[in-house]
N, C-alpha and C positions, 0 to 999 in steps of 0.2 A: 491563983486568981486567973480566970479565963480572960483572954484578950478579946477586946471588942472588934470583931472582923468587919463590922459595918463602918468603922471610922475611916475616913479617907487617908490614903498613904501619901506622904510628902515625897516629891521627886528631888533627890539631892543635887541633880544637875539641871541648872536653869537653861531654857532654850536660848540659842544665839539670836541676837536681833537681826532682822531682815536687812540685807545689804541693798542699797539703792544702786541702780545702774549708773556707771560713770557717764558724766555729761560729755558729749562730743563737741569739740570747738566748731563754731560756725565757719562754713567754707567761705573764702573771700569771694566777692562778686566777680563774675567773668570779665576778663580784660579783652575787649574786642581787638585791640592792636596786636596783642600776643597771639590771639586766634588767627588773625590775618597773616601774621608772619609764619605761623606753623603751617597754614595752608599753602603759602608760597614755597616753603621748604619741601613740603610733601609733593607739590606739583613738579618742582625741579628734580627731585629725586626720582619720581616716576618717569619723567621724561628721559633722564639719564639712563635709567634701567631699560626703558624701551629702546633707546638707541643702541645700547650694548647688545640687546637681543636681536637686532636687525640682521637679516642675512645679507650683509654687505660684501663680504669677501668672495669675490669670484675670480676666476683665472683672468690674467691680463691678456689683452689681445692687441695686435698691431693697430696703429691708428688707421691705416688704410682699410683694414677689415672692419674695424668698429664703425667707421664712417661710411660704410657701403650703403647705397640707397635702399630704403625699405618701403616698398609700395604699400599704400593704404588699402583698407578693405574696398573691394569693388574694382581693383586694378588701377585706380587713379593715384598718382604719386603726390603726396602732400609734402610741402617744404618742411625741412627740419632746421630751424634757425640756429645759428651758432656765431661765434666771434673769434677772431684771432688778434692777438696783441703782440706786436714786434718789440721786444725789449731792447733791441739794437737801435731802433728808431726813437723810442720814448725818451723825452728830455725831462720828464718829471715836472713839467710846467703846471700841471694840475688844471689845465683848461677843461679836461674831460670831467673833473669833479665839479667845477663851477657850472658847466653846461648842464650836467645831469640834475643838479639841484634846481636850476632855473626852469628847465623843461618840465620836470615832474612835480613841481610845487612841494619840494622837500623842505619841511620846516627847519628853521634855525633854532637849535636848542638853547643857545646862549652859553656864556662862559661857565656859569655855575653848573649847569646840567651836563655840559661836555666834560668838565673835570670829573664828574661822577660817573662817566662812561655812558651817558645817555644821549650823546650826539647821534644824528641820523645821517648816514652817507650811503646812498645807493651805489655810488662809485667812490671807492676810497683808494688811497695810495699807501701801499704797504712798503715799509722801509726795511731792508735787510743789510747786514754787514758780514763781511767775510775777512778772515785774517786778523792779524794783530798789528798795532801801531809799531813802526811807521808803514808797514805793508798792509794797509787797511783799504778794503774796497767796499763801497756802498752801492746799493742798487735800489731803485724804486719800481714797484710792481703795481700797476693799476688793477684793482680787484672789484669787478662787478659781481652780481650773482652768477654762479657757474651754470645754472639751468641744467642740472644733472639729469641724465636719462634714468638713473637709479637713485632718485632723490630721497635721502633720509627724512627730510622735512615733510614730504608728502605722506610717508608711511605712518608717522606718529600723530598727525593732526586728527583729533577725535571727531571733528565735525565736517571734515572735507572742505575746509576753507582754502587750503592750498592744494593744487592739483596740477597735472601736466596736460596741457591742451593738445589738440590734434596736430599742432605744428611744433611740438617739442618745448614750448615755453612753460616754465614753472610759474603758473599764475597764482594770484591771491585774491580772494573775495573778501574785501574788508568788512562788508556788511554781515558776513557769516562768522568772522573771527570772534572768538570768545576771550582772547587774551591770555590763554593758558601758558603760552610761550614754550610749549613742547618743541615746536619747530626751531626756535632759536637755540635750544639746547642740543637738538639732534644735528644741526648743520655743522659739519666739521670745518667750514670756511668762515663761520661767524658773519655771514652776509645778510642776516635778518635783523631788523630793528623794531623795538617795541616803543610805542608812543606813550611816554610817561605823563604827558600833559597835552592838553588841547592846543593846537597850533594858534599862536598869537600873531596875527598879521597886522602890521601898521596900515594906516589908511593909504600911504603911498605904495606899500607892497601889494595891497589888494588889486591895484590897477595893473600889476605885472604878472598876476597869476595866469597860468595857461588854462584856458577854458576847456581844453580837450582832455585834461587829467583831473580826476576828482581828488579833492583834499581828504585826508584821513582823520578820523576822530581820535580822541584819547582812548587808550585801552586796546588798541589793535596792533598787529605786526604788519610792517610794510617792507618792500624790497624792490630791487631792480626788476623791470618788466621787459627789457630789451626794446623799450619804446614801442610797445605793440600798437599804440594809437597811430604812430607814424607808418607802421606796416599797413594798417587798415586804410589810411589815407592814400598811400602809394598804390595799393591794390585798386581802390575806387578810381583813382586818376587813370590808371592803365585801362580799366574797364570802360571808362568814359571815352577814352581815345580809341577803343576797339582793338586793343592789343593785349598781349600777355605781359605780366610784370617780368622784367629782366634783371640780370645780376647787376647791371649798371644802376638800376633804380634803387637798390638796397645796399650797395657796397659801402656807402657813407651815410646810411639812413639814420641810425640812432644819434642822439644829440652828442654823445661822447665822441663818436667817430667823426661827425661833422665838424666838431670844434677842435679836433687834434691838428695842430699846425704841421706835424711831421708825418701825417697819414700812417700813424702807428697802429690804428685800430681798423680792422676790416670786418664787415658784417656780411653774412650771406647764408646760402642754403647748402647744408652739408649733404643733402640728398641729390644735389646737382653736381655730377662729377666734373662739369666744365666750369663751375664757379671758381672765382679767385680764392674763396675760402677753402674749398676742397683741395685746391692745389697747394695752399699753404699748409693744410693739415698733413700732407704727405712729405713735408720738408723734414730733413734729418734734424733740424733744430726744434721741431715741434714737440712740446711736452705739455702735460696737464698737472695741475696741483693735486698732490696726494692721490696719484693714480692707484696706489696700492689698496685704497679703500673700496675700490670697485663701484664708485658712484658714477663714473663715466660723465665727467663734465663736458659741456659743449663750448666752453671757453678754452681756447688753445693759446699757449704762449710760445713764442719763438725766442729761443735762448740767444744770448749775445754771441756773435761769431768771434772766434779767436783770430785776431789779425796778426799777420806775420810782418814784422818790421824789417 
């Protein structure tokens, strides 16, 4: 019997059912605090990388050669302000610290913020120890901003908020600062401070604020300015009297130098070879902090002399 070829043939293998795509779990909502922390970590890492890449290492030079007068463009000599601190005279009374805070309207962070490392000290007192008990020797070192000629903080600032003015002062424009804190990371002396909170002045404290120094808002970096407002006032006074500003006018000009009872702090013009500061810079006791970095600080320390008994 012939088979019926028109009849449909059955497929012994049934087709596999279609597979549905696996469902993806919903992503959690973004955490703004975590994002902010990541941004801060990235900013600090970038600042550290930029500091490592800086061409800081340069051959060391003698202090006398480094402090040689450098005439400004046009042949006129501009001052190059610096400071000398005699550690043999310093008694660690911290009068310079208090005077600096009062003169420059430096806010008081409070006990809680200070314990978290957020205190602000334009002039601080560094304590060092040498030896072991009972032959232990301690020393206190006043530490303002070093106003380096080759300042790392200036190189890493992305907006030019910190710069070196024509008189050698490392200045800070608070209105331009974006609070990235690259400069605080790059400074090898840790002499820059970030405002974590807006300054809270009591009614009594408001009457003691110095009108010649602007207060800083939250979110910016601040630092020692060598009391540049006092330099400007001294220059205007000398001009009104029809004379040039002398070394005697500036020798104790900054608030820290004026308040020091032992006259351990001397301010002056490093470009003036006759100034007292220039003479102290040539002393065999003259040293600078971390000279090997090639930052060329303009704050000079006079080491303690070895007394013969």
